[in-house]
mmCIF file as gemmi writes it, N, C-alpha and C atoms, coordinates in Angstrom:
data_model
loop_
_atom_site.group_PDB
_atom_site.id
_atom_site.type_symbol
_atom_site.label_atom_id
_atom_site.label_alt_id
_atom_site.label_comp_id
_atom_site.label_asym_id
_atom_site.label_entity_id
_atom_site.label_seq_id
_atom_site.pdbx_PDB_ins_code
_atom_site.Cartn_x
_atom_site.Cartn_y
_atom_site.Cartn_z
_atom_site.occupancy
_atom_site.B_iso_or_equiv
_atom_site.pdbx_formal_charge
_atom_site.auth_seq_id
_atom_site.auth_asym_id
_atom_site.pdbx_PDB_model_num
ATOM 1 N N . MET Axp A 1 ? 15.513 -10.098 -13.666 1 0 ? 1 A 1
ATOM 2 C CA . MET Axp A 1 ? 15.261 -8.712 -14.037 1 0 ? 1 A 1
ATOM 3 C C . MET Axp A 1 ? 16.192 -7.838 -13.209 1 0 ? 1 A 1
ATOM 4 N N . ARG Axp A 2 ? 16.857 -6.927 -13.876 1 0 ? 2 A 1
ATOM 5 C CA . ARG Axp A 2 ? 17.731 -5.975 -13.191 1 0 ? 2 A 1
ATOM 6 C C . ARG Axp A 2 ? 16.922 -4.732 -12.855 1 0 ? 2 A 1
ATOM 7 N N . VAL Axp A 3 ? 17.038 -4.279 -11.615 1 0 ? 3 A 1
ATOM 8 C CA . VAL Axp A 3 ? 16.339 -3.078 -11.169 1 0 ? 3 A 1
ATOM 9 C C . VAL Axp A 3 ? 17.331 -2.164 -10.467 1 0 ? 3 A 1
ATOM 10 N N . LYS Axp A 4 ? 17.022 -0.874 -10.486 1 0 ? 4 A 1
ATOM 11 C CA . LYS Axp A 4 ? 17.907 0.117 -9.902 1 0 ? 4 A 1
ATOM 12 C C . LYS Axp A 4 ? 17.131 0.919 -8.866 1 0 ? 4 A 1
ATOM 13 N N . CYS Axp A 5 ? 17.689 1.074 -7.687 1 0 ? 5 A 1
ATOM 14 C CA . CYS Axp A 5 ? 17.062 1.837 -6.616 1 0 ? 5 A 1
ATOM 15 C C . CYS Axp A 5 ? 17.038 3.313 -7.009 1 0 ? 5 A 1
ATOM 16 N N . VAL Axp A 6 ? 15.892 3.95 -6.785 1 0 ? 6 A 1
ATOM 17 C CA . VAL Axp A 6 ? 15.745 5.349 -7.182 1 0 ? 6 A 1
ATOM 18 C C . VAL Axp A 6 ? 16.483 6.296 -6.241 1 0 ? 6 A 1
ATOM 19 N N . ILE Axp A 7 ? 16.878 5.833 -5.064 1 0 ? 7 A 1
ATOM 20 C CA . ILE Axp A 7 ? 17.548 6.702 -4.093 1 0 ? 7 A 1
ATOM 21 C C . ILE Axp A 7 ? 19.062 6.543 -4.136 1 0 ? 7 A 1
ATOM 22 N N . CYS Axp A 8 ? 19.543 5.298 -4.011 1 0 ? 8 A 1
ATOM 23 C CA . CYS Axp A 8 ? 20.986 5.084 -3.907 1 0 ? 8 A 1
ATOM 24 C C . CYS Axp A 8 ? 21.625 4.558 -5.189 1 0 ? 8 A 1
ATOM 25 N N . ASP Axp A 9 ? 20.836 4.305 -6.23 1 0 ? 9 A 1
ATOM 26 C CA . ASP Axp A 9 ? 21.312 3.823 -7.531 1 0 ? 9 A 1
ATOM 27 C C . ASP Axp A 9 ? 21.989 2.459 -7.469 1 0 ? 9 A 1
ATOM 28 N N . ARG Axp A 10 ? 21.661 1.677 -6.458 1 0 ? 10 A 1
ATOM 29 C CA . ARG Axp A 10 ? 22.18 0.319 -6.354 1 0 ? 10 A 1
ATOM 30 C C . ARG Axp A 10 ? 21.402 -0.58 -7.303 1 0 ? 10 A 1
ATOM 31 N N . ILE Axp A 11 ? 22.093 -1.443 -8.009 1 0 ? 11 A 1
ATOM 32 C CA . ILE Axp A 11 ? 21.451 -2.356 -8.957 1 0 ? 11 A 1
ATOM 33 C C . ILE Axp A 11 ? 21.262 -3.706 -8.286 1 0 ? 11 A 1
ATOM 34 N N . ASP Axp A 12 ? 20.02 -4.188 -8.277 1 0 ? 12 A 1
ATOM 35 C CA . ASP Axp A 12 ? 19.671 -5.489 -7.717 1 0 ? 12 A 1
ATOM 36 C C . ASP Axp A 12 ? 19.085 -6.362 -8.809 1 0 ? 12 A 1
ATOM 37 N N . HIS Axp A 13 ? 18.99 -7.649 -8.501 1 0 ? 13 A 1
ATOM 38 C CA . HIS Axp A 13 ? 18.388 -8.598 -9.427 1 0 ? 13 A 1
ATOM 39 C C . HIS Axp A 13 ? 17.141 -9.19 -8.779 1 0 ? 13 A 1
ATOM 40 N N . LEU Axp A 14 ? 16.04 -9.171 -9.505 1 0 ? 14 A 1
ATOM 41 C CA . LEU Axp A 14 ? 14.786 -9.765 -9.052 1 0 ? 14 A 1
ATOM 42 C C . LEU Axp A 14 ? 14.445 -10.94 -9.96 1 0 ? 14 A 1
ATOM 43 N N . GLU Axp A 15 ? 13.84 -11.952 -9.371 1 0 ? 15 A 1
ATOM 44 C CA . GLU Axp A 15 ? 13.345 -13.06 -10.181 1 0 ? 15 A 1
ATOM 45 C C . GLU Axp A 15 ? 12.236 -12.547 -11.096 1 0 ? 15 A 1
ATOM 46 N N . ASP Axp A 16 ? 12.153 -13.067 -12.296 1 0 ? 16 A 1
ATOM 47 C CA . ASP Axp A 16 ? 11.171 -12.579 -13.269 1 0 ? 16 A 1
ATOM 48 C C . ASP Axp A 16 ? 9.736 -12.867 -12.874 1 0 ? 16 A 1
ATOM 49 N N . ASN Axp A 17 ? 9.521 -13.906 -12.057 1 0 ? 17 A 1
ATOM 50 C CA . ASN Axp A 17 ? 8.143 -14.289 -11.736 1 0 ? 17 A 1
ATOM 51 C C . ASN Axp A 17 ? 7.646 -13.702 -10.411 1 0 ? 17 A 1
ATOM 52 N N . LEU Axp A 18 ? 8.403 -12.846 -9.766 1 0 ? 18 A 1
ATOM 53 C CA . LEU Axp A 18 ? 7.945 -12.198 -8.536 1 0 ? 18 A 1
ATOM 54 C C . LEU Axp A 18 ? 6.883 -11.146 -8.852 1 0 ? 18 A 1
ATOM 55 N N . PRO Axp A 19 ? 5.918 -10.956 -7.948 1 0 ? 19 A 1
ATOM 56 C CA . PRO Axp A 19 ? 4.896 -9.931 -8.188 1 0 ? 19 A 1
ATOM 57 C C . PRO Axp A 19 ? 5.472 -8.524 -8.353 1 0 ? 19 A 1
ATOM 58 N N . LEU Axp A 20 ? 6.52 -8.199 -7.609 1 0 ? 20 A 1
ATOM 59 C CA . LEU Axp A 20 ? 7.135 -6.881 -7.729 1 0 ? 20 A 1
ATOM 60 C C . LEU Axp A 20 ? 7.739 -6.691 -9.12 1 0 ? 20 A 1
ATOM 61 N N . ALA Axp A 21 ? 8.392 -7.715 -9.643 1 0 ? 21 A 1
ATOM 62 C CA . ALA Axp A 21 ? 8.979 -7.626 -10.985 1 0 ? 21 A 1
ATOM 63 C C . ALA Axp A 21 ? 7.891 -7.445 -12.038 1 0 ? 21 A 1
ATOM 64 N N . LYS Axp A 22 ? 6.791 -8.147 -11.88 1 0 ? 22 A 1
ATOM 65 C CA . LYS Axp A 22 ? 5.691 -8.01 -12.838 1 0 ? 22 A 1
ATOM 66 C C . LYS Axp A 22 ? 5.086 -6.613 -12.772 1 0 ? 22 A 1
ATOM 67 N N . LYS Axp A 23 ? 4.954 -6.055 -11.549 1 0 ? 23 A 1
ATOM 68 C CA . LYS Axp A 23 ? 4.4 -4.721 -11.391 1 0 ? 23 A 1
ATOM 69 C C . LYS Axp A 23 ? 5.314 -3.679 -12.036 1 0 ? 23 A 1
ATOM 70 N N . LEU Axp A 24 ? 6.622 -3.829 -11.833 1 0 ? 24 A 1
ATOM 71 C CA . LEU Axp A 24 ? 7.565 -2.879 -12.415 1 0 ? 24 A 1
ATOM 72 C C . LEU Axp A 24 ? 7.597 -2.985 -13.938 1 0 ? 24 A 1
ATOM 73 N N . ARG Axp A 25 ? 7.433 -4.177 -14.443 1 0 ? 25 A 1
ATOM 74 C CA . ARG Axp A 25 ? 7.474 -4.389 -15.881 1 0 ? 25 A 1
ATOM 75 C C . ARG Axp A 25 ? 6.208 -3.862 -16.569 1 0 ? 25 A 1
ATOM 76 N N . ASN Axp A 26 ? 5.05 -4.055 -15.948 1 0 ? 26 A 1
ATOM 77 C CA . ASN Axp A 26 ? 3.784 -3.699 -16.579 1 0 ? 26 A 1
ATOM 78 C C . ASN Axp A 26 ? 3.342 -2.27 -16.312 1 0 ? 26 A 1
ATOM 79 N N . ARG Axp A 27 ? 3.829 -1.669 -15.262 1 0 ? 27 A 1
ATOM 80 C CA . ARG Axp A 27 ? 3.437 -0.299 -14.921 1 0 ? 27 A 1
ATOM 81 C C . ARG Axp A 27 ? 4.693 0.545 -14.719 1 0 ? 27 A 1
ATOM 82 N N . PRO Axp A 28 ? 5.147 1.222 -15.75 1 0 ? 28 A 1
ATOM 83 C CA . PRO Axp A 28 ? 6.419 1.959 -15.657 1 0 ? 28 A 1
ATOM 84 C C . PRO Axp A 28 ? 6.42 3.095 -14.641 1 0 ? 28 A 1
ATOM 85 N N . ILE Axp A 29 ? 5.259 3.544 -14.196 1 0 ? 29 A 1
ATOM 86 C CA . ILE Axp A 29 ? 5.216 4.638 -13.225 1 0 ? 29 A 1
ATOM 87 C C . ILE Axp A 29 ? 5.718 4.174 -11.852 1 0 ? 29 A 1
ATOM 88 N N . HIS Axp A 30 ? 5.635 2.886 -11.564 1 0 ? 30 A 1
ATOM 89 C CA . HIS Axp A 30 ? 6.118 2.358 -10.289 1 0 ? 30 A 1
ATOM 90 C C . HIS Axp A 30 ? 7.641 2.328 -10.296 1 0 ? 30 A 1
ATOM 91 N N . THR Axp A 31 ? 8.24 2.626 -9.164 1 0 ? 31 A 1
ATOM 92 C CA . THR Axp A 31 ? 9.691 2.649 -9.05 1 0 ? 31 A 1
ATOM 93 C C . THR Axp A 31 ? 10.139 1.646 -8.004 1 0 ? 31 A 1
ATOM 94 N N . TYR Axp A 32 ? 11.414 1.277 -8.064 1 0 ? 32 A 1
ATOM 95 C CA . TYR Axp A 32 ? 11.991 0.291 -7.145 1 0 ? 32 A 1
ATOM 96 C C . TYR Axp A 32 ? 12.84 1.007 -6.103 1 0 ? 32 A 1
ATOM 97 N N . MET Axp A 33 ? 12.711 0.562 -4.85 1 0 ? 33 A 1
ATOM 98 C CA . MET Axp A 33 ? 13.532 1.065 -3.77 1 0 ? 33 A 1
ATOM 99 C C . MET Axp A 33 ? 14.124 -0.144 -3.05 1 0 ? 33 A 1
ATOM 100 N N . CYS Axp A 34 ? 15.438 -0.166 -2.863 1 0 ? 34 A 1
ATOM 101 C CA . CYS Axp A 34 ? 16.083 -1.311 -2.222 1 0 ? 34 A 1
ATOM 102 C C . CYS Axp A 34 ? 15.658 -1.412 -0.755 1 0 ? 34 A 1
ATOM 103 N N . GLU Axp A 35 ? 15.879 -2.56 -0.179 1 0 ? 35 A 1
ATOM 104 C CA . GLU Axp A 35 ? 15.432 -2.823 1.183 1 0 ? 35 A 1
ATOM 105 C C . GLU Axp A 35 ? 16.134 -1.933 2.204 1 0 ? 35 A 1
ATOM 106 N N . SER Axp A 36 ? 17.424 -1.657 2.001 1 0 ? 36 A 1
ATOM 107 C CA . SER Axp A 36 ? 18.148 -0.816 2.964 1 0 ? 36 A 1
ATOM 108 C C . SER Axp A 36 ? 17.611 0.619 2.951 1 0 ? 36 A 1
ATOM 109 N N . CYS Axp A 37 ? 17.293 1.152 1.787 1 0 ? 37 A 1
ATOM 110 C CA . CYS Axp A 37 ? 16.716 2.503 1.716 1 0 ? 37 A 1
ATOM 111 C C . CYS Axp A 37 ? 15.315 2.513 2.301 1 0 ? 37 A 1
ATOM 112 N N . HIS Axp A 38 ? 14.551 1.474 2.042 1 0 ? 38 A 1
ATOM 113 C CA . HIS Axp A 38 ? 13.19 1.385 2.574 1 0 ? 38 A 1
ATOM 114 C C . HIS Axp A 38 ? 13.214 1.362 4.099 1 0 ? 38 A 1
ATOM 115 N N . GLU Axp A 39 ? 14.107 0.574 4.694 1 0 ? 39 A 1
ATOM 116 C CA . GLU Axp A 39 ? 14.216 0.501 6.158 1 0 ? 39 A 1
ATOM 117 C C . GLU Axp A 39 ? 14.679 1.83 6.745 1 0 ? 39 A 1
ATOM 118 N N . ARG Axp A 40 ? 15.638 2.487 6.084 1 0 ? 40 A 1
ATOM 119 C CA . ARG Axp A 40 ? 16.165 3.754 6.572 1 0 ? 40 A 1
ATOM 120 C C . ARG Axp A 40 ? 15.073 4.825 6.58 1 0 ? 40 A 1
ATOM 121 N N . ILE Axp A 41 ? 14.272 4.881 5.533 1 0 ? 41 A 1
ATOM 122 C CA . ILE Axp A 41 ? 13.186 5.857 5.462 1 0 ? 41 A 1
ATOM 123 C C . ILE Axp A 41 ? 12.121 5.546 6.513 1 0 ? 41 A 1
ATOM 124 N N . ALA Axp A 42 ? 11.825 4.269 6.723 1 0 ? 42 A 1
ATOM 125 C CA . ALA Axp A 42 ? 10.841 3.887 7.736 1 0 ? 42 A 1
ATOM 126 C C . ALA Axp A 42 ? 11.311 4.286 9.134 1 0 ? 42 A 1
ATOM 127 N N . GLN Axp A 43 ? 12.586 4.081 9.435 1 0 ? 43 A 1
ATOM 128 C CA . GLN Axp A 43 ? 13.122 4.459 10.744 1 0 ? 43 A 1
ATOM 129 C C . GLN Axp A 43 ? 13.1 5.976 10.933 1 0 ? 43 A 1
ATOM 130 N N . ASN Axp A 44 ? 13.483 6.714 9.907 1 0 ? 44 A 1
ATOM 131 C CA . ASN Axp A 44 ? 13.48 8.188 10.008 1 0 ? 44 A 1
ATOM 132 C C . ASN Axp A 44 ? 12.065 8.715 10.171 1 0 ? 44 A 1
ATOM 133 N N . THR Axp A 45 ? 11.107 8.128 9.478 1 0 ? 45 A 1
ATOM 134 C CA . THR Axp A 45 ? 9.719 8.561 9.593 1 0 ? 45 A 1
ATOM 135 C C . THR Axp A 45 ? 9.184 8.267 10.991 1 0 ? 45 A 1
ATOM 136 N N . ALA Axp A 46 ? 9.497 7.078 11.514 1 0 ? 46 A 1
ATOM 137 C CA . ALA Axp A 46 ? 9.053 6.736 12.864 1 0 ? 46 A 1
ATOM 138 C C . ALA Axp A 46 ? 9.654 7.691 13.89 1 0 ? 46 A 1
ATOM 139 N N . ALA Axp A 47 ? 10.901 8.073 13.708 1 0 ? 47 A 1
ATOM 140 C CA . ALA Axp A 47 ? 11.543 9.02 14.631 1 0 ? 47 A 1
ATOM 141 C C . ALA Axp A 47 ? 10.88 10.392 14.541 1 0 ? 47 A 1
ATOM 142 N N . ARG Axp A 48 ? 10.503 10.825 13.343 1 0 ? 48 A 1
ATOM 143 C CA . ARG Axp A 48 ? 9.831 12.111 13.191 1 0 ? 48 A 1
ATOM 144 C C . ARG Axp A 48 ? 8.438 12.08 13.804 1 0 ? 48 A 1
ATOM 145 N N . ILE Axp A 49 ? 7.743 10.959 13.69 1 0 ? 49 A 1
ATOM 146 C CA . ILE Axp A 49 ? 6.412 10.837 14.293 1 0 ? 49 A 1
ATOM 147 C C . ILE Axp A 49 ? 6.507 10.94 15.807 1 0 ? 49 A 1
ATOM 148 N N . GLU Axp A 50 ? 7.538 10.332 16.396 1 0 ? 50 A 1
ATOM 149 C CA . GLU Axp A 50 ? 7.704 10.343 17.849 1 0 ? 50 A 1
ATOM 150 C C . GLU Axp A 50 ? 7.999 11.743 18.395 1 0 ? 50 A 1
ATOM 151 N N . THR Axp A 51 ? 8.541 12.636 17.586 1 0 ? 51 A 1
ATOM 152 C CA . THR Axp A 51 ? 8.84 13.977 18.075 1 0 ? 51 A 1
ATOM 153 C C . THR Axp A 51 ? 7.571 14.784 18.305 1 0 ? 51 A 1
ATOM 154 N N . GLY Axp A 52 ? 6.488 14.425 17.621 1 0 ? 52 A 1
ATOM 155 C CA . GLY Axp A 52 ? 5.245 15.146 17.778 1 0 ? 52 A 1
ATOM 156 C C . GLY Axp A 52 ? 5.093 16.309 16.808 1 0 ? 52 A 1
ATOM 157 N N . ASN Axp A 53 ? 6.119 16.606 16.033 1 0 ? 53 A 1
ATOM 158 C CA . ASN Axp A 53 ? 6.066 17.698 15.062 1 0 ? 53 A 1
ATOM 159 C C . ASN Axp A 53 ? 5.69 17.211 13.668 1 0 ? 53 A 1
ATOM 160 N N . PHE Axp A 54 ? 5.308 15.983 13.555 1 0 ? 54 A 1
ATOM 161 C CA . PHE Axp A 54 ? 4.983 15.383 12.26 1 0 ? 54 A 1
ATOM 162 C C . PHE Axp A 54 ? 3.484 15.46 12.041 1 0 ? 54 A 1
ATOM 163 N N . ARG Axp A 55 ? 3.077 15.929 10.857 1 0 ? 55 A 1
ATOM 164 C CA . ARG Axp A 55 ? 1.65 16.043 10.562 1 0 ? 55 A 1
ATOM 165 C C . ARG Axp A 55 ? 1.362 15.395 9.215 1 0 ? 55 A 1
ATOM 166 N N . PHE Axp A 56 ? 0.336 14.553 9.167 1 0 ? 56 A 1
ATOM 167 C CA . PHE Axp A 56 ? -0.106 13.953 7.927 1 0 ? 56 A 1
ATOM 168 C C . PHE Axp A 56 ? -1.044 14.937 7.242 1 0 ? 56 A 1
ATOM 169 N N . TYR Axp A 57 ? -0.684 15.455 6.111 1 0 ? 57 A 1
ATOM 170 C CA . TYR Axp A 57 ? -1.483 16.472 5.436 1 0 ? 57 A 1
ATOM 171 C C . TYR Axp A 57 ? -2.621 15.894 4.616 1 0 ? 57 A 1
ATOM 172 N N . ARG Axp A 58 ? -2.652 14.612 4.369 1 0 ? 58 A 1
ATOM 173 C CA . ARG Axp A 58 ? -3.72 14.013 3.587 1 0 ? 58 A 1
ATOM 174 C C . ARG Axp A 58 ? -4.854 13.492 4.454 1 0 ? 58 A 1
ATOM 175 N N . THR Axp A 59 ? -4.786 13.658 5.737 1 0 ? 59 A 1
ATOM 176 C CA . THR Axp A 59 ? -5.816 13.161 6.634 1 0 ? 59 A 1
ATOM 177 C C . THR Axp A 59 ? -6.406 14.311 7.433 1 0 ? 59 A 1
ATOM 178 N N . THR Axp A 60 ? -7.457 14.006 8.151 1 0 ? 60 A 1
ATOM 179 C CA . THR Axp A 60 ? -8.061 15.013 9.008 1 0 ? 60 A 1
ATOM 180 C C . THR Axp A 60 ? -7.369 15.008 10.364 1 0 ? 60 A 1
ATOM 181 N N . LEU Axp A 61 ? -7.614 16.014 11.142 1 0 ? 61 A 1
ATOM 182 C CA . LEU Axp A 61 ? -6.998 16.129 12.46 1 0 ? 61 A 1
ATOM 183 C C . LEU Axp A 61 ? -7.448 14.991 13.367 1 0 ? 61 A 1
ATOM 184 N N . GLU Axp A 62 ? -8.707 14.567 13.255 1 0 ? 62 A 1
ATOM 185 C CA . GLU Axp A 62 ? -9.216 13.471 14.081 1 0 ? 62 A 1
ATOM 186 C C . GLU Axp A 62 ? -8.501 12.161 13.751 1 0 ? 62 A 1
ATOM 187 N N . MET Axp A 63 ? -8.216 11.935 12.487 1 0 ? 63 A 1
ATOM 188 C CA . MET Axp A 63 ? -7.502 10.725 12.092 1 0 ? 63 A 1
ATOM 189 C C . MET Axp A 63 ? -6.065 10.745 12.601 1 0 ? 63 A 1
ATOM 190 N N . ASP Axp A 64 ? -5.436 11.945 12.597 1 0 ? 64 A 1
ATOM 191 C CA . ASP Axp A 64 ? -4.083 12.066 13.13 1 0 ? 64 A 1
ATOM 192 C C . ASP Axp A 64 ? -4.054 11.724 14.611 1 0 ? 64 A 1
ATOM 193 N N . LYS Axp A 65 ? -5.056 12.173 15.378 1 0 ? 65 A 1
ATOM 194 C CA . LYS Axp A 65 ? -5.099 11.875 16.811 1 0 ? 65 A 1
ATOM 195 C C . LYS Axp A 65 ? -5.268 10.387 17.042 1 0 ? 65 A 1
ATOM 196 N N . ASP Axp A 66 ? -6.054 9.709 16.222 1 0 ? 66 A 1
ATOM 197 C CA . ASP Axp A 66 ? -6.23 8.276 16.36 1 0 ? 66 A 1
ATOM 198 C C . ASP Axp A 66 ? -4.935 7.518 16.043 1 0 ? 66 A 1
ATOM 199 N N . PHE Axp A 67 ? -4.15 8.047 15.09 1 0 ? 67 A 1
ATOM 200 C CA . PHE Axp A 67 ? -2.918 7.374 14.704 1 0 ? 67 A 1
ATOM 201 C C . PHE Axp A 67 ? -1.863 7.476 15.799 1 0 ? 67 A 1
ATOM 202 N N . ILE Axp A 68 ? -1.767 8.633 16.418 1 0 ? 68 A 1
ATOM 203 C CA . ILE Axp A 68 ? -0.727 8.849 17.435 1 0 ? 68 A 1
ATOM 204 C C . ILE Axp A 68 ? -1.249 8.34 18.724 1 0 ? 68 A 1
C-alpha cells in the first residue's frame, strides 16, 4: 500500500497486512505521518514542555501538575 505523509508529502510503502495499513484503508479520516516527521514533532513538543510555557487545554490544572 502506498501512503503519503500529510506533513512532508513523502511517499512510503506499507505492507498490506499491517494494522496501520488496515486502519488507513478502512477509516479514511485517519492520516499517515512518516517516522521522521513523527520524531521531529515529538522532540519539539518535549522541548516546549520543558520550557514551562506549555499548557494542555484538554485537561485540568491538577492533571497538568501531575504530568510535569
